[in-house]
C-alpha positions in Angstrom: 82.4 11.5 1.8 84.9 14.0 2.4 88.2 14.1 -0.5 90.5 13.2 2.7 88.3 10.2 2.9 88.1 9.2 -0.5 91.9 9.2 -0.7 92.3 7.0 2.1 90.1 4.7 0.6 91.6 4.6 -2.7 95.2 4.3 -0.7 94.0 1.6 1.4 92.4 -0.2 -1.5 95.5 0.2 -3.8 97.1 -1.3 -1.0 95.0 -4.1 -0.2 95.0 -5.2 -3.9 99.0 -5.7 -3.8 98.6 -8.1 -0.8 100.7 -10.8 -2.7 103.6 -8.6 -2.3 103.3 -7.8 1.6 101.8 -11.4 2.6 105.1 -13.2 3.4 106.5 -10.4 5.2 103.6 -10.4 7.3 103.4 -14.4 7.7 106.7 -13.9 8.7 106.4 -11.6 11.3 103.2 -13.6 12.8 105.9 -16.5 12.5 108.3 -14.8 14.8 105.7 -13.6 17.1 104.1 -17.0 17.2 107.4 -19.2 18.2 108.1 -16.1 20.5 104.6 -16.8 22.4 105.4 -20.8 22.7 108.8 -20.4 23.6 107.9 -17.7 26.4 105.0 -20.5 27.8 108.1 -23.1 27.8 110.2 -21.4 29.8 107.6 -20.4 32.2 105.6 -23.6 32.3 102.5 -22.5 31.3 100.7 -24.7 28.9 98.9 -23.6 25.5 97.6 -26.7 24.1 95.6 -27.7 26.6 92.7 -25.6 29.5 93.7 -25.4 33.2 97.3 -25.4 32.5 98.8 -28.5 33.6 102.5 -28.2 33.8 103.0 -31.4 33.3 101.9 -31.0 29.2 103.5 -27.5 29.0 106.1 -29.3 26.6 103.8 -29.5 24.1 104.4 -25.8 23.6 107.7 -26.7 21.9 104.4 -27.7 19.1 103.7 -24.0 18.8 107.6 -23.1 18.9 107.9 -25.7 15.9 104.6 -24.0 14.2 106.3 -20.5 13.8 109.8 -22.0 13.3 108.2 -23.2 9.8 105.9 -20.2 9.2 108.7 -17.8 9.6 111.2 -20.0 7.4 108.4 -21.1 4.6 107.6 -17.2 4.6 110.9 -16.0 4.5 112.1 -18.3 1.9 109.3 -16.7 -0.5 110.6 -13.7 0.3 114.2 -14.2 -0.7 113.4 -16.8 -3.8 110.0 -16.6 -4.9 107.6 -19.1 -4.2 108.5 -22.5 -5.5 106.2 -25.8 -5.7 108.3 -27.1 -2.4 107.8 -23.9 -0.4 104.1 -23.8 -1.1 103.5 -27.4 0.1 105.4 -26.1 3.2 103.6 -23.3 3.8 100.0 -25.6 3.3 101.2 -28.2 5.7 102.0 -25.4 8.3 98.9 -23.8 7.9 97.0 -27.1 8.8 98.9 -27.3 11.8 98.1 -23.4 12.8 94.6 -24.1 12.1 95.1 -27.5 14.8 96.5 -25.0 17.2 93.2 -22.9 16.5 91.0 -25.4 17.4 87.8 -24.2 19.4 88.8 -20.8 19.3 84.5 -20.8 18.6 84.3 -21.9 22.1 86.2 -19.4 23.7 84.3 -16.7 21.6 81.4 -17.5 22.9 82.2 -17.8 26.1 83.7 -14.2 26.1 80.1 -13.3 24.5 78.6 -14.5 27.3 80.2 -12.3 30.2 82.4 -15.4 31.2 86.1 -15.6 31.7 88.0 -18.1 29.3 89.4 -21.0 31.3 93.4 -20.3 30.3 93.9 -16.7 28.8 97.5 -18.3 27.0 95.6 -20.9 25.6 92.8 -18.4 24.0 95.8 -16.1 22.9 97.3 -19.4 21.5 93.9 -19.6 19.3 93.8 -16.4 18.1 97.2 -16.4 16.9 97.0 -19.9 15.3 93.8 -18.5 13.8 95.9 -15.7 12.1 98.9 -17.5 11.0 96.0 -20.1 9.3 94.7 -17.2 6.9 98.2 -15.3 6.4 100.1 -18.9 5.7 97.1 -19.9 3.4 97.5 -16.6 1.4 100.9 -16.8 1.1 100.8 -20.0 -0.3 98.7 -18.4 -3.2 100.8 -15.1 -3.5 101.6 -15.8 -6.9 98.0 -16.4 -8.5 97.0 -13.1 -10.5 94.7 -10.8 -8.2 91.3 -10.6 -9.1 89.8 -7.9 -10.9 87.8 -4.7 -8.8 84.4 -5.1 -10.6 81.9 -6.4 -7.6 79.6 -9.0 -9.1 75.9 -9.0 -9.1 74.4 -10.3 -6.0 73.2 -14.2 -6.8 72.0 -17.0 -4.8 74.0 -20.3 -4.2 73.5 -23.1 -6.4 70.7 -25.7 -5.6 72.8 -27.9 -3.7 74.3 -25.3 -2.0 71.3 -24.1 -0.7 70.0 -27.9 0.0 73.0 -28.2 2.5 71.9 -24.8 4.2 68.3 -26.5 4.7 70.5 -29.6 6.6 72.3 -27.1 8.6 69.3 -25.4 9.7 67.2 -28.3 10.4 70.0 -30.2 12.3 69.6 -27.3 14.6 66.2 -27.3 15.5 66.2 -30.9 17.8 69.1 -28.9 19.5 67.3 -25.5 20.1 64.0 -27.1 20.6 65.9 -29.4 24.0 67.7 -25.9 25.0 64.6 -24.2 25.4 62.1 -26.7 26.8 65.5 -26.4 29.6 65.2 -22.9 30.0 61.2 -22.9 29.9 61.8 -24.9 33.2 60.4 -28.3 31.4 62.2 -31.7 31.9 64.1 -33.6 28.7 66.2 -36.2 29.0 65.3 -36.9 32.7 66.8 -33.9 33.9 64.5 -30.2 34.6 64.9 -26.9 33.9 65.6 -26.2 37.4 68.3 -29.0 37.6 69.9 -27.1 34.6 70.1 -23.9 35.9 71.7 -25.6 39.1 74.4 -26.9 36.9 75.2 -23.6 35.1 75.6 -21.9 38.5 77.9 -24.5 39.7 79.8 -24.6 36.5 80.4 -21.0 36.7 78.0 -19.5 34.4 78.0 -15.4 33.7 75.2 -13.2 35.4 74.5 -13.1 31.5 74.1 -16.2 31.2 71.9 -16.8 34.2 69.7 -13.9 33.6 68.8 -15.1 29.9 68.1 -18.9 31.4 65.6 -17.2 33.9 64.1 -15.2 31.3 63.7 -18.2 29.5 66.1 -17.9 27.0 68.7 -20.4 26.3 71.9 -18.1 25.3 73.0 -21.4 23.2 69.4 -21.0 21.5 70.2 -17.9 20.6 73.5 -18.3 19.1 72.2 -21.4 16.9 69.5 -18.4 15.4 72.8 -16.0 14.6 74.1 -19.3 13.4 71.9 -20.0 11.0 70.9 -16.6 9.8 74.8 -16.3 8.7 74.1 -19.4 6.6 71.3 -18.3 4.8 73.3 -14.9 4.4 76.0 -16.8 2.6 73.4 -18.5 0.4 70.9 -15.5 -0.4 71.7 -12.6 -2.4 71.2 -10.2 0.9 74.3 -11.9 1.9 76.4 -9.5 -0.3 74.1 -6.3 -0.6 72.5 -4.8 2.9 68.6 -5.5 3.0 66.4 -1.9 3.1 65.7 -2.7 7.2 69.6 -2.4 7.8 67.9 1.4 7.8 71.3 3.4 6.9 73.3 0.5 5.4 70.6 -0.6 3.3 71.7 -0.8 -0.5 75.5 -1.0 0.4 77.7 -3.9 -0.6 78.5 -6.6 2.6 82.2 -6.7 3.0 83.2 -10.0 2.2 85.2 -10.6 5.2 82.0 -9.8 7.4 80.5 -13.1 7.0 83.1 -15.1 5.9 85.0 -14.3 9.2 82.6 -15.8 11.5 82.0 -18.8 8.9 85.4 -20.3 8.6 85.8 -19.7 12.1 82.5 -21.4 12.8 83.1 -24.4 10.1 86.9 -25.2 11.1 85.4 -25.6 15.0 82.2 -27.0 14.6 82.9 -29.5 11.8 85.4 -31.6 13.2 84.1 -31.1 16.5 80.8 -32.6 15.6 82.1 -35.3 13.3 84.6 -36.6 16.0 82.2 -36.6 18.6 79.4 -38.6 16.5 82.4 -41.1 16.4 82.9 -41.4 19.7 79.0 -41.5 20.7 78.7 -44.1 18.4 81.7 -45.8 20.4 79.8 -45.6 23.7 76.9 -46.5 22.0 78.0 -50.0 20.8 79.6 -50.5 24.1 83.2 -50.0 22.7 83.7 -47.5 25.2 82.3 -46.0 28.1 80.7 -42.9 28.7 80.1 -41.2 32.2 77.0 -39.4 32.6 78.1 -36.4 34.0 75.0 -34.4 35.5 72.6 -36.7 34.1 70.7 -39.7 35.7 71.9 -41.7 33.0 74.5 -43.1 30.9 71.3 -43.3 28.2 70.3 -39.7 29.3 73.4 -38.5 28.2 73.9 -39.8 25.2 70.5 -38.5 23.8 71.9 -35.3 24.8 75.2 -35.7 23.2 73.7 -37.4 20.1 71.2 -34.3 19.9 74.2 -31.6 20.3 76.7 -33.7 17.7 74.9 -34.0 14.7 73.4 -30.4 15.2 77.2 -29.4 15.2 78.3 -31.5 12.4 76.0 -30.8 10.1 75.9 -27.5 11.0 79.5 -27.1 10.6 79.6 -29.3 7.1 76.7 -27.0 5.7 78.5 -23.5 6.7 81.9 -24.9 5.5 80.0 -25.5 1.7 78.1 -22.2 2.1 81.3 -20.0 2.8 83.2 -21.8 -0.2 80.2 -20.7 -2.3 80.3 -17.2 -0.7 84.1 -16.9 -1.5 83.6 -18.2 -5.1 80.4 -16.3 -5.8 81.9 -12.8 -4.2 85.0 -12.4 -5.8 85.4 -9.3 -7.8 85.2 -9.9 -11.5 87.8 -9.7 -13.9 88.6 -10.3 -17.1 91.1 -13.5 -16.9 88.5 -15.0 -14.4 85.2 -15.7 -14.7 82.3 -18.2 -13.2 80.5 -18.1 -10.2 80.7 -21.4 -8.7 
């Protein structure tokens, strides 16, 4: 490493350790930008909170303006008066609202990874900004805390309870992945064949990457499930904190905390509520309280079967990811003389 690189690293580390001093300013700038996005979409009649951009619902964009305005006012007050209890409460409420606007961002990310376009670029931008704002608002609400030290902790495994949650999240995806692979290999499940599912994907505008993998007998969502399970175990095992030997040039180096935590928090914030709400809906449909459309399936029973497999997988995995991410966050905090304890 050259002296210039070492100097840059020292300056970056010093600046980053001072995050409690600048995070409120960053949050204030975010609030202005977010409110501006909402106002621009209100004036243009573009819907941010629903795919498809239905002009009739563009009035809901005022909610985005309100969230941005609350974030701006709250962070500006922190800059001016310091972090007071009332301001902390306001920032936490606004953080929750920003997180709600970011819901389903993971779905857009997966869509882009598979080479497909998102339904609404404005809606995708709103979700991404909402996620950034949720992080900044949460950090601002904690900006009066004493920063942690700089000494890295020894890599450690999560507690037995957290590892049990990881096993639950892993096993929950087994039926889902098996179902998808049956269809990808041309088999039949829930009364629908793999060829029929491929036709459905083509009709719904699946990308060439998606269709090519399907033709090879590899379902992209099953592959993403494997990556998700790998992320889950990286959060609970020591190899998630130090690059293992098979990573070649990276082996032995510390894994940056944000590298696994960023996708983990995004996945948890999307999949856990999506799966839990989905299970509630399926329970009502199974009990006959609600009527569920059969969609592309031959019967409502087939649609319910597939829905239960998917929603249970998303809910259990999302909850397990939340538990594992919290454990990883606590176990990888830099050690300091004032704050110890792994979990």
